[in-house]
Biopython code that builds the backbone (N, CA, C, O; Angstrom):
import numpy as np
from Bio.PDB.StructureBuilder import StructureBuilder

atoms = [
    (1, "UNK", "N", (-41.023, -103.837, -55.198)),
    (1, "UNK", "CA", (-42.159, -104.701, -55.429)),
    (1, "UNK", "C", (-42.689, -105.194, -54.090)),
    (1, "UNK", "O", (-41.921, -105.604, -53.220)),
    (2, "UNK", "N", (-43.986, -105.150, -53.936)),
    (2, "UNK", "CA", (-44.626, -105.618, -52.707)),
    (2, "UNK", "C", (-45.295, -106.956, -52.953)),
    (2, "UNK", "O", (-46.037, -107.115, -53.922)),
    (3, "UNK", "N", (-45.042, -107.899, -52.098)),
    (3, "UNK", "CA", (-45.731, -109.183, -52.126)),
    (3, "UNK", "C", (-46.191, -109.489, -50.717)),
    (3, "UNK", "O", (-45.598, -109.020, -49.745)),
    (4, "UNK", "N", (-47.243, -110.272, -50.606)),
    (4, "UNK", "CA", (-47.716, -110.699, -49.294)),
    (4, "UNK", "C", (-46.564, -111.384, -48.578)),
    (4, "UNK", "O", (-45.837, -112.182, -49.170)),
    (5, "UNK", "N", (-46.406, -111.069, -47.318)),
    (5, "UNK", "CA", (-45.343, -111.654, -46.514)),
    (5, "UNK", "C", (-45.369, -113.170, -46.649)),
    (5, "UNK", "O", (-46.394, -113.798, -46.383)),
    (6, "UNK", "N", (-44.254, -113.763, -47.058)),
    (6, "UNK", "CA", (-44.235, -115.207, -47.269)),
    (6, "UNK", "C", (-44.144, -115.994, -45.975)),
    (6, "UNK", "O", (-44.286, -117.217, -45.995)),
    (7, "UNK", "N", (-43.915, -115.339, -44.869)),
    (7, "UNK", "CA", (-43.941, -116.017, -43.575)),
    (7, "UNK", "C", (-45.285, -115.727, -42.938)),
    (7, "UNK", "O", (-45.409, -114.837, -42.097)),
    (8, "UNK", "N", (-46.285, -116.482, -43.344)),
    (8, "UNK", "CA", (-47.659, -116.194, -42.953)),
    (8, "UNK", "C", (-47.842, -116.076, -41.455)),
    (8, "UNK", "O", (-48.615, -115.235, -40.997)),
    (9, "UNK", "N", (-47.150, -116.899, -40.676)),
    (9, "UNK", "CA", (-47.369, -116.830, -39.236)),
    (9, "UNK", "C", (-46.780, -115.576, -38.612)),
    (9, "UNK", "O", (-47.041, -115.301, -37.441)),
    (10, "UNK", "N", (-45.994, -114.808, -39.356)),
    (10, "UNK", "CA", (-45.431, -113.589, -38.787)),
    (10, "UNK", "C", (-46.471, -112.487, -38.631)),
    (10, "UNK", "O", (-46.253, -111.550, -37.864)),
    (11, "UNK", "N", (-47.592, -112.575, -39.336)),
    (11, "UNK", "CA", (-48.621, -111.552, -39.156)),
    (11, "UNK", "C", (-49.921, -112.116, -38.597)),
    (11, "UNK", "O", (-50.945, -111.432, -38.610)),
    (12, "UNK", "N", (-49.895, -113.340, -38.113)),
    (12, "UNK", "CA", (-51.065, -113.939, -37.468)),
    (12, "UNK", "C", (-50.804, -113.946, -35.967)),
    (12, "UNK", "O", (-49.804, -114.513, -35.529)),
    (13, "UNK", "N", (-51.676, -113.331, -35.164)),
    (13, "UNK", "CA", (-51.471, -113.296, -33.715)),
    (13, "UNK", "C", (-51.303, -114.705, -33.152)),
    (13, "UNK", "O", (-51.980, -115.632, -33.598)),
    (14, "UNK", "N", (-50.394, -114.881, -32.162)),
    (14, "UNK", "CA", (-50.104, -116.208, -31.621)),
    (14, "UNK", "C", (-51.334, -116.976, -31.161)),
    (14, "UNK", "O", (-51.406, -118.189, -31.358)),
    (15, "UNK", "N", (-52.302, -116.298, -30.553)),
    (15, "UNK", "CA", (-53.482, -117.006, -30.058)),
    (15, "UNK", "C", (-54.419, -117.440, -31.177)),
    (15, "UNK", "O", (-55.359, -118.194, -30.927)),
    (16, "UNK", "N", (-54.188, -116.987, -32.393)),
    (16, "UNK", "CA", (-55.046, -117.349, -33.522)),
    (16, "UNK", "C", (-54.352, -118.297, -34.494)),
    (16, "UNK", "O", (-54.939, -118.662, -35.513)),
    (17, "UNK", "N", (-53.142, -118.697, -34.210)),
    (17, "UNK", "CA", (-52.395, -119.541, -35.148)),
    (17, "UNK", "C", (-52.997, -120.921, -35.315)),
    (17, "UNK", "O", (-52.777, -121.573, -36.336)),
    (18, "UNK", "N", (-53.751, -121.377, -34.330)),
    (18, "UNK", "CA", (-54.369, -122.692, -34.437)),
    (18, "UNK", "C", (-55.622, -122.677, -35.303)),
    (18, "UNK", "O", (-56.087, -123.733, -35.731)),
    (19, "UNK", "N", (-56.174, -121.499, -35.565)),
    (19, "UNK", "CA", (-57.374, -121.369, -36.393)),
    (19, "UNK", "C", (-56.947, -121.005, -37.808)),
    (19, "UNK", "O", (-56.573, -119.864, -38.081)),
    (20, "UNK", "N", (-57.005, -121.965, -38.683)),
    (20, "UNK", "CA", (-56.571, -121.725, -40.060)),
    (20, "UNK", "C", (-57.700, -121.119, -40.883)),
    (20, "UNK", "O", (-58.856, -121.514, -40.736)),
    (21, "UNK", "N", (-57.374, -120.164, -41.748)),
    (21, "UNK", "CA", (-58.401, -119.562, -42.596)),
    (21, "UNK", "C", (-58.821, -120.510, -43.713)),
    (21, "UNK", "O", (-58.030, -121.336, -44.170)),
    (22, "UNK", "N", (-60.061, -120.384, -44.142)),
    (22, "UNK", "CA", (-60.520, -121.206, -45.263)),
    (22, "UNK", "C", (-60.029, -120.636, -46.590)),
    (22, "UNK", "O", (-59.871, -121.372, -47.564)),
    (23, "UNK", "N", (-59.787, -119.318, -46.629)),
    (23, "UNK", "CA", (-59.333, -118.669, -47.861)),
    (23, "UNK", "C", (-58.224, -117.673, -47.550)),
    (23, "UNK", "O", (-58.300, -116.926, -46.575)),
    (24, "UNK", "N", (-57.196, -117.672, -48.387)),
    (24, "UNK", "CA", (-56.111, -116.692, -48.307)),
    (24, "UNK", "C", (-56.006, -116.038, -49.673)),
    (24, "UNK", "O", (-56.043, -116.722, -50.696)),
    (25, "UNK", "N", (-55.874, -114.712, -49.695)),
    (25, "UNK", "CA", (-55.735, -113.969, -50.948)),
    (25, "UNK", "C", (-54.321, -113.398, -51.029)),
    (25, "UNK", "O", (-53.864, -112.715, -50.112)),
    (26, "UNK", "N", (-53.640, -113.682, -52.129)),
    (26, "UNK", "CA", (-52.322, -113.109, -52.405)),
    (26, "UNK", "C", (-52.477, -112.096, -53.526)),
    (26, "UNK", "O", (-53.183, -112.347, -54.503)),
    (27, "UNK", "N", (-51.814, -110.940, -53.386)),
    (27, "UNK", "CA", (-51.900, -109.887, -54.399)),
    (27, "UNK", "C", (-50.502, -109.422, -54.802)),
    (27, "UNK", "O", (-50.038, -108.378, -54.345)),
    (28, "UNK", "N", (-49.831, -110.195, -55.660)),
    (28, "UNK", "CA", (-48.515, -109.748, -56.123)),
    (28, "UNK", "C", (-48.675, -108.546, -57.050)),
    (28, "UNK", "O", (-49.760, -108.288, -57.569)),
    (29, "UNK", "N", (-47.571, -107.811, -57.250)),
    (29, "UNK", "CA", (-47.612, -106.723, -58.224)),
    (29, "UNK", "C", (-46.262, -106.580, -58.905)),
    (29, "UNK", "O", (-45.269, -107.158, -58.462)),
    (30, "UNK", "N", (-46.229, -105.811, -59.979)),
    (30, "UNK", "CA", (-44.999, -105.633, -60.733)),
    (30, "UNK", "C", (-44.786, -106.766, -61.714)),
    (30, "UNK", "O", (-45.736, -107.289, -62.296)),
    (31, "UNK", "N", (-43.537, -107.138, -61.889)),
    (31, "UNK", "CA", (-43.167, -108.227, -62.799)),
    (31, "UNK", "C", (-42.902, -109.480, -61.985)),
    (31, "UNK", "O", (-42.147, -109.442, -61.013)),
    (32, "UNK", "N", (-43.508, -110.577, -62.367)),
    (32, "UNK", "CA", (-43.360, -111.833, -61.638)),
    (32, "UNK", "C", (-42.152, -112.588, -62.195)),
    (32, "UNK", "O", (-42.294, -113.562, -62.934)),
    (33, "UNK", "N", (-40.944, -112.109, -61.818)),
    (33, "UNK", "CA", (-39.705, -112.724, -62.293)),
    (33, "UNK", "C", (-38.615, -112.560, -61.240)),
    (33, "UNK", "O", (-38.762, -111.784, -60.296)),
    (34, "UNK", "N", (-37.530, -113.292, -61.411)),
    (34, "UNK", "CA", (-36.378, -113.159, -60.529)),
    (34, "UNK", "C", (-36.699, -113.370, -59.065)),
    (34, "UNK", "O", (-37.396, -114.316, -58.699)),
    (35, "UNK", "N", (-36.184, -112.481, -58.229)),
    (35, "UNK", "CA", (-36.383, -112.571, -56.781)),
    (35, "UNK", "C", (-37.861, -112.473, -56.432)),
    (35, "UNK", "O", (-38.331, -113.170, -55.533)),
    (36, "UNK", "N", (-38.595, -111.618, -57.131)),
    (36, "UNK", "CA", (-40.026, -111.486, -56.835)),
    (36, "UNK", "C", (-40.764, -112.789, -57.116)),
    (36, "UNK", "O", (-41.728, -113.118, -56.424)),
    (37, "UNK", "N", (-40.318, -113.530, -58.122)),
    (37, "UNK", "CA", (-40.942, -114.816, -58.445)),
    (37, "UNK", "C", (-40.652, -115.833, -57.344)),
    (37, "UNK", "O", (-41.537, -116.592, -56.948)),
    (38, "UNK", "N", (-39.419, -115.849, -56.851)),
    (38, "UNK", "CA", (-39.061, -116.754, -55.755)),
    (38, "UNK", "C", (-39.863, -116.423, -54.500)),
    (38, "UNK", "O", (-40.360, -117.322, -53.821)),
    (39, "UNK", "N", (-39.986, -115.139, -54.196)),
    (39, "UNK", "CA", (-40.749, -114.702, -53.028)),
    (39, "UNK", "C", (-42.214, -115.075, -53.186)),
    (39, "UNK", "O", (-42.847, -115.546, -52.241)),
    (40, "UNK", "N", (-42.752, -114.862, -54.386)),
    (40, "UNK", "CA", (-44.137, -115.230, -54.653)),
    (40, "UNK", "C", (-44.333, -116.735, -54.498)),
    (40, "UNK", "O", (-45.306, -117.172, -53.883)),
    (41, "UNK", "N", (-43.423, -117.525, -55.045)),
    (41, "UNK", "CA", (-43.518, -118.987, -54.955)),
    (41, "UNK", "C", (-43.551, -119.431, -53.493)),
    (41, "UNK", "O", (-44.342, -120.300, -53.125)),
    (42, "UNK", "N", (-42.698, -118.838, -52.661)),
    (42, "UNK", "CA", (-42.681, -119.170, -51.233)),
    (42, "UNK", "C", (-43.999, -118.784, -50.570)),
    (42, "UNK", "O", (-44.542, -119.542, -49.765)),
    (43, "UNK", "N", (-44.513, -117.599, -50.913)),
    (43, "UNK", "CA", (-45.786, -117.144, -50.342)),
    (43, "UNK", "C", (-46.924, -118.063, -50.762)),
    (43, "UNK", "O", (-47.787, -118.400, -49.951)),
    (44, "UNK", "N", (-46.926, -118.464, -52.020)),
    (44, "UNK", "CA", (-47.968, -119.344, -52.538)),
    (44, "UNK", "C", (-47.918, -120.714, -51.858)),
    (44, "UNK", "O", (-48.951, -121.250, -51.455)),
    (45, "UNK", "N", (-46.730, -121.269, -51.734)),
    (45, "UNK", "CA", (-46.592, -122.569, -51.072)),
    (45, "UNK", "C", (-47.031, -122.499, -49.611)),
    (45, "UNK", "O", (-47.719, -123.395, -49.123)),
    (46, "UNK", "N", (-46.634, -121.433, -48.915)),
    (46, "UNK", "CA", (-47.034, -121.261, -47.514)),
    (46, "UNK", "C", (-48.540, -121.107, -47.393)),
    (46, "UNK", "O", (-49.163, -121.692, -46.507)),
    (47, "UNK", "N", (-49.120, -120.319, -48.287)),
    (47, "UNK", "CA", (-50.572, -120.100, -48.251)),
    (47, "UNK", "C", (-51.321, -121.408, -48.497)),
    (47, "UNK", "O", (-52.316, -121.690, -47.830)),
    (48, "UNK", "N", (-50.847, -122.201, -49.448)),
    (48, "UNK", "CA", (-51.495, -123.486, -49.732)),
    (48, "UNK", "C", (-51.393, -124.433, -48.539)),
    (48, "UNK", "O", (-52.330, -125.183, -48.261)),
    (49, "UNK", "N", (-50.283, -124.404, -47.845)),
    (49, "UNK", "CA", (-50.133, -125.239, -46.652)),
    (49, "UNK", "C", (-51.028, -124.740, -45.518)),
    (49, "UNK", "O", (-51.606, -125.538, -44.780)),
    (50, "UNK", "N", (-51.141, -123.426, -45.384)),
    (50, "UNK", "CA", (-51.831, -122.821, -44.246)),
    (50, "UNK", "C", (-53.349, -122.864, -44.371)),
    (50, "UNK", "O", (-54.034, -123.143, -43.386)),
    (51, "UNK", "N", (-53.887, -122.598, -45.547)),
    (51, "UNK", "CA", (-55.338, -122.524, -45.719)),
    (51, "UNK", "C", (-55.981, -123.906, -45.616)),
    (51, "UNK", "O", (-55.338, -124.930, -45.849)),
    (52, "UNK", "N", (-57.254, -123.907, -45.263)),
    (52, "UNK", "CA", (-57.977, -125.179, -45.216)),
    (52, "UNK", "C", (-58.647, -125.502, -46.543)),
    (52, "UNK", "O", (-58.974, -126.661, -46.798)),
    (53, "UNK", "N", (-58.862, -124.486, -47.405)),
    (53, "UNK", "CA", (-59.595, -124.734, -48.649)),
    (53, "UNK", "C", (-59.006, -124.079, -49.894)),
    (53, "UNK", "O", (-58.654, -124.770, -50.850)),
    (54, "UNK", "N", (-58.896, -122.743, -49.890)),
    (54, "UNK", "CA", (-58.650, -122.013, -51.130)),
    (54, "UNK", "C", (-57.592, -120.929, -50.980)),
    (54, "UNK", "O", (-57.518, -120.242, -49.961)),
    (55, "UNK", "N", (-56.775, -120.793, -52.020)),
    (55, "UNK", "CA", (-55.889, -119.640, -52.154)),
    (55, "UNK", "C", (-56.309, -118.921, -53.430)),
    (55, "UNK", "O", (-56.408, -119.531, -54.495)),
    (56, "UNK", "N", (-56.554, -117.629, -53.311)),
    (56, "UNK", "CA", (-56.889, -116.789, -54.460)),
    (56, "UNK", "C", (-55.665, -115.931, -54.761)),
    (56, "UNK", "O", (-55.136, -115.269, -53.868)),
    (57, "UNK", "N", (-55.215, -115.938, -56.008)),
    (57, "UNK", "CA", (-54.116, -115.075, -56.429)),
    (57, "UNK", "C", (-54.717, -114.015, -57.342)),
    (57, "UNK", "O", (-55.155, -114.312, -58.454)),
    (58, "UNK", "N", (-54.732, -112.781, -56.862)),
    (58, "UNK", "CA", (-55.269, -111.652, -57.617)),
    (58, "UNK", "C", (-54.114, -111.017, -58.391)),
    (58, "UNK", "O", (-53.250, -110.364, -57.805)),
    (59, "UNK", "N", (-54.104, -111.211, -59.700)),
    (59, "UNK", "CA", (-53.011, -110.754, -60.557)),
    (59, "UNK", "C", (-53.255, -109.368, -61.161)),
    (59, "UNK", "O", (-52.559, -108.975, -62.096)),
    (60, "UNK", "N", (-54.221, -108.635, -60.645)),
    (60, "UNK", "CA", (-54.595, -107.342, -61.209)),
    (60, "UNK", "C", (-53.406, -106.389, -61.339)),
    (60, "UNK", "O", (-53.294, -105.679, -62.339)),
    (61, "UNK", "N", (-52.528, -106.365, -60.354)),
    (61, "UNK", "CA", (-51.427, -105.401, -60.342)),
    (61, "UNK", "C", (-50.121, -105.966, -60.890)),
    (61, "UNK", "O", (-49.075, -105.327, -60.780)),
    (62, "UNK", "N", (-50.176, -107.155, -61.477)),
    (62, "UNK", "CA", (-48.977, -107.747, -62.075)),
    (62, "UNK", "C", (-48.841, -107.218, -63.496)),
    (62, "UNK", "O", (-49.753, -107.352, -64.312)),
    (63, "UNK", "N", (-47.693, -106.616, -63.779)),
    (63, "UNK", "CA", (-47.462, -106.000, -65.089)),
    (63, "UNK", "C", (-47.063, -107.016, -66.155)),
    (63, "UNK", "O", (-47.476, -106.909, -67.310)),
    (64, "UNK", "N", (-46.258, -107.999, -65.764)),
    (64, "UNK", "CA", (-45.848, -109.015, -66.731)),
    (64, "UNK", "C", (-45.546, -110.330, -66.018)),
    (64, "UNK", "O", (-45.156, -110.360, -64.851)),
    (65, "UNK", "N", (-45.745, -111.418, -66.770)),
    (65, "UNK", "CA", (-45.507, -112.760, -66.233)),
    (65, "UNK", "C", (-44.646, -113.515, -67.248)),
    (65, "UNK", "O", (-45.170, -114.190, -68.134)),
    (66, "UNK", "N", (-43.310, -113.396, -67.112)),
    (66, "UNK", "CA", (-42.442, -114.144, -68.018)),
    (66, "UNK", "C", (-42.468, -115.640, -67.702)),
    (66, "UNK", "O", (-43.213, -116.081, -66.826)),
    (67, "UNK", "N", (-41.669, -116.403, -68.405)),
    (67, "UNK", "CA", (-41.683, -117.867, -68.291)),
    (67, "UNK", "C", (-41.536, -118.368, -66.858)),
    (67, "UNK", "O", (-42.231, -119.303, -66.459)),
    (68, "UNK", "N", (-40.634, -117.756, -66.071)),
    (68, "UNK", "CA", (-40.457, -118.250, -64.702)),
    (68, "UNK", "C", (-41.686, -117.976, -63.842)),
    (68, "UNK", "O", (-41.972, -118.741, -62.920)),
    (69, "UNK", "N", (-42.413, -116.908, -64.123)),
    (69, "UNK", "CA", (-43.661, -116.635, -63.415)),
    (69, "UNK", "C", (-44.734, -117.649, -63.779)),
    (69, "UNK", "O", (-45.483, -118.108, -62.916)),
    (70, "UNK", "N", (-44.806, -117.997, -65.063)),
    (70, "UNK", "CA", (-45.744, -119.029, -65.521)),
    (70, "UNK", "C", (-45.425, -120.353, -64.824)),
    (70, "UNK", "O", (-46.327, -121.050, -64.360)),
    (71, "UNK", "N", (-44.145, -120.691, -64.754)),
    (71, "UNK", "CA", (-43.731, -121.932, -64.083)),
    (71, "UNK", "C", (-44.140, -121.930, -62.619)),
    (71, "UNK", "O", (-44.547, -122.959, -62.080)),
    (72, "UNK", "N", (-44.031, -120.788, -61.986)),
    (72, "UNK", "CA", (-44.423, -120.660, -60.582)),
    (72, "UNK", "C", (-45.921, -120.892, -60.409)),
    (72, "UNK", "O", (-46.344, -121.571, -59.474)),
    (73, "UNK", "N", (-46.717, -120.330, -61.308)),
    (73, "UNK", "CA", (-48.171, -120.531, -61.252)),
    (73, "UNK", "C", (-48.526, -121.994, -61.507)),
    (73, "UNK", "O", (-49.400, -122.551, -60.841)),
    (74, "UNK", "N", (-47.845, -122.616, -62.476)),
    (74, "UNK", "CA", (-48.094, -124.029, -62.771)),
    (74, "UNK", "C", (-47.747, -124.907, -61.564)),
    (74, "UNK", "O", (-48.485, -125.834, -61.228)),
    (75, "UNK", "N", (-46.622, -124.607, -60.921)),
    (75, "UNK", "CA", (-46.220, -125.366, -59.733)),
    (75, "UNK", "C", (-47.256, -125.196, -58.623)),
    (75, "UNK", "O", (-47.554, -126.142, -57.894)),
    (76, "UNK", "N", (-47.800, -123.990, -58.502)),
    (76, "UNK", "CA", (-48.840, -123.744, -57.505)),
    (76, "UNK", "C", (-50.094, -124.545, -57.783)),
    (76, "UNK", "O", (-50.707, -125.086, -56.862)),
    (77, "UNK", "N", (-50.482, -124.626, -59.050)),
    (77, "UNK", "CA", (-51.659, -125.418, -59.422)),
    (77, "UNK", "C", (-51.437, -126.897, -59.120)),
    (77, "UNK", "O", (-52.337, -127.578, -58.629)),
    (78, "UNK", "N", (-50.243, -127.388, -59.413)),
    (78, "UNK", "CA", (-49.926, -128.791, -59.119)),
    (78, "UNK", "C", (-49.941, -129.054, -57.617)),
    (78, "UNK", "O", (-50.463, -130.074, -57.165)),
    (79, "UNK", "N", (-49.365, -128.129, -56.842)),
    (79, "UNK", "CA", (-49.318, -128.297, -55.385)),
    (79, "UNK", "C", (-50.720, -128.268, -54.791)),
    (79, "UNK", "O", (-51.041, -129.068, -53.912)),
    (80, "UNK", "N", (-51.553, -127.350, -55.267)),
    (80, "UNK", "CA", (-52.930, -127.265, -54.772)),
    (80, "UNK", "C", (-53.666, -128.575, -55.025)),
    (80, "UNK", "O", (-54.377, -129.073, -54.153)),
    (81, "UNK", "N", (-53.493, -129.126, -56.212)),
    (81, "UNK", "CA", (-54.133, -130.397, -56.549)),
    (81, "UNK", "C", (-53.646, -131.511, -55.626)),
    (81, "UNK", "O", (-54.442, -132.313, -55.136)),
    (82, "UNK", "N", (-52.345, -131.554, -55.394)),
    (82, "UNK", "CA", (-51.774, -132.587, -54.528)),
    (82, "UNK", "C", (-52.302, -132.483, -53.097)),
    (82, "UNK", "O", (-52.464, -133.495, -52.415)),
    (83, "UNK", "N", (-52.568, -131.250, -52.646)),
    (83, "UNK", "CA", (-53.070, -131.033, -51.288)),
    (83, "UNK", "C", (-54.590, -131.123, -51.196)),
    (83, "UNK", "O", (-55.151, -131.068, -50.102)),
    (84, "UNK", "N", (-55.260, -131.261, -52.347)),
    (84, "UNK", "CA", (-56.722, -131.301, -52.355)),
    (84, "UNK", "C", (-57.343, -129.946, -52.059)),
    (84, "UNK", "O", (-58.424, -129.857, -51.477)),
    (85, "UNK", "N", (-56.640, -128.884, -52.471)),
    (85, "UNK", "CA", (-57.120, -127.522, -52.229)),
    (85, "UNK", "C", (-57.341, -126.813, -53.554)),
    (85, "UNK", "O", (-56.932, -127.302, -54.608)),
    (86, "UNK", "N", (-57.982, -125.671, -53.494)),
    (86, "UNK", "CA", (-58.287, -124.902, -54.694)),
    (86, "UNK", "C", (-57.341, -123.718, -54.814)),
    (86, "UNK", "O", (-57.106, -123.002, -53.841)),
    (87, "UNK", "N", (-56.796, -123.513, -56.011)),
    (87, "UNK", "CA", (-56.009, -122.326, -56.319)),
    (87, "UNK", "C", (-56.760, -121.582, -57.406)),
    (87, "UNK", "O", (-56.917, -122.084, -58.519)),
    (88, "UNK", "N", (-57.221, -120.388, -57.084)),
    (88, "UNK", "CA", (-57.992, -119.577, -58.020)),
    (88, "UNK", "C", (-57.138, -118.407, -58.487)),
    (88, "UNK", "O", (-56.697, -117.590, -57.679)),
    (89, "UNK", "N", (-56.904, -118.328, -59.797)),
    (89, "UNK", "CA", (-56.111, -117.250, -60.382)),
    (89, "UNK", "C", (-57.057, -116.231, -60.992)),
    (89, "UNK", "O", (-57.846, -116.564, -61.876)),
    (90, "UNK", "N", (-56.981, -114.999, -60.527)),
    (90, "UNK", "CA", (-57.893, -113.942, -60.974)),
    (90, "UNK", "C", (-57.139, -112.838, -61.694)),
    (90, "UNK", "O", (-55.967, -112.588, -61.413)),
    (91, "UNK", "N", (-57.813, -112.183, -62.621)),
    (91, "UNK", "CA", (-57.291, -111.020, -63.352)),
    (91, "UNK", "C", (-56.014, -111.330, -64.126)),
    (91, "UNK", "O", (-55.093, -110.514, -64.171)),
    (92, "UNK", "N", (-55.966, -112.510, -64.733)),
    (92, "UNK", "CA", (-54.818, -112.868, -65.562)),
    (92, "UNK", "C", (-54.867, -112.117, -66.882)),
    (92, "UNK", "O", (-55.944, -111.878, -67.428)),
    (93, "UNK", "N", (-53.690, -111.743, -67.397)),
    (93, "UNK", "CA", (-53.668, -111.152, -68.728)),
    (93, "UNK", "C", (-53.940, -112.261, -69.747)),
    (93, "UNK", "O", (-53.823, -113.444, -69.428)),
    (94, "UNK", "N", (-54.295, -111.883, -70.949)),
    (94, "UNK", "CA", (-54.717, -112.830, -71.983)),
    (94, "UNK", "C", (-53.637, -113.866, -72.292)),
    (94, "UNK", "O", (-53.934, -115.055, -72.408)),
    (95, "UNK", "N", (-52.385, -113.422, -72.427)),
    (95, "UNK", "CA", (-51.300, -114.348, -72.770)),
    (95, "UNK", "C", (-51.054, -115.373, -71.666)),
    (95, "UNK", "O", (-50.886, -116.561, -71.943)),
    (96, "UNK", "N", (-51.034, -114.915, -70.418)),
    (96, "UNK", "CA", (-50.818, -115.827, -69.291)),
    (96, "UNK", "C", (-51.961, -116.825, -69.199)),
    (96, "UNK", "O", (-51.741, -118.016, -68.976)),
    (97, "UNK", "N", (-53.172, -116.340, -69.371)),
    (97, "UNK", "CA", (-54.348, -117.206, -69.320)),
    (97, "UNK", "C", (-54.269, -118.286, -70.400)),
    (97, "UNK", "O", (-54.515, -119.461, -70.127)),
    (98, "UNK", "N", (-53.927, -117.887, -71.622)),
    (98, "UNK", "CA", (-53.838, -118.836, -72.737)),
    (98, "UNK", "C", (-52.748, -119.882, -72.489)),
    (98, "UNK", "O", (-52.944, -121.064, -72.768)),
    (99, "UNK", "N", (-51.607, -119.447, -71.969)),
    (99, "UNK", "CA", (-50.511, -120.376, -71.682)),
    (99, "UNK", "C", (-50.921, -121.394, -70.634)),
    (99, "UNK", "O", (-50.656, -122.586, -70.788)),
    (100, "UNK", "N", (-51.565, -120.934, -69.566)),
    (100, "UNK", "CA", (-52.006, -121.842, -68.507)),
    (100, "UNK", "C", (-53.100, -122.792, -69.003)),
    (100, "UNK", "O", (-53.107, -123.970, -68.645)),
    (101, "UNK", "N", (-54.017, -122.287, -69.818)),
    (101, "UNK", "CA", (-55.071, -123.143, -70.378)),
    (101, "UNK", "C", (-54.468, -124.248, -71.241)),
    (101, "UNK", "O", (-54.893, -125.400, -71.160)),
    (102, "UNK", "N", (-53.479, -123.903, -72.064)),
    (102, "UNK", "CA", (-52.827, -124.901, -72.917)),
    (102, "UNK", "C", (-52.117, -125.949, -72.062)),
    (102, "UNK", "O", (-52.170, -127.142, -72.364)),
    (103, "UNK", "N", (-51.457, -125.503, -71.000)),
    (103, "UNK", "CA", (-50.766, -126.430, -70.108)),
    (103, "UNK", "C", (-51.765, -127.350, -69.411)),
    (103, "UNK", "O", (-51.527, -128.554, -69.310)),
    (104, "UNK", "N", (-52.874, -126.800, -68.932)),
    (104, "UNK", "CA", (-53.889, -127.605, -68.248)),
    (104, "UNK", "C", (-54.524, -128.628, -69.183)),
    (104, "UNK", "O", (-54.895, -129.719, -68.750)),
    (105, "UNK", "N", (-54.651, -128.283, -70.461)),
    (105, "UNK", "CA", (-55.231, -129.213, -71.430)),
    (105, "UNK", "C", (-54.324, -130.425, -71.641)),
    (105, "UNK", "O", (-54.798, -131.511, -71.975)),
    (106, "UNK", "N", (-53.023, -130.235, -71.445)),
    (106, "UNK", "CA", (-52.062, -131.324, -71.619)),
    (106, "UNK", "C", (-51.971, -132.220, -70.394)),
    (106, "UNK", "O", (-51.559, -133.375, -70.498)),
    (107, "UNK", "N", (-52.346, -131.700, -69.246)),
    (107, "UNK", "CA", (-52.194, -132.457, -67.985)),
    (107, "UNK", "C", (-53.285, -133.473, -67.824)),
    (107, "UNK", "O", (-53.314, -134.195, -66.828)),
]
sb = StructureBuilder()
sb.init_structure("model")
sb.init_model(0)
sb.init_chain("A")
sb.init_seg("    ")
for serial, (resi, resn, name, xyz) in enumerate(atoms, 1):
    if name == "N":
        sb.init_residue(resn, " ", resi, " ")
    sb.init_atom(name, np.array(xyz, "f"), 0.0, 1.0, " ", f" {name:<3s}", serial, name[0])
structure = sb.get_structure()
């Protein structure tokens, strides 16, 4: 499974580390569970800390999102809100979208 490197500064040239991007796009793939879920959670948290405005999570290549993946997305939404940043989830499957919508309605 490939996920965006969770150590964002490892692929940003040293002379550009002081210039933070306004938007970061994460593109996980496969099943968002187990170790991949932990890696994704770390990448999402790092991206939210690093960006100045928005993190986009493109879920197009994610095959399934079990409960722990849903929890990871919910935690990301809460963290984005706490930081005053935007987390945009794209290409969600119908079940994941419905679960997140129900959770957001309760918050």
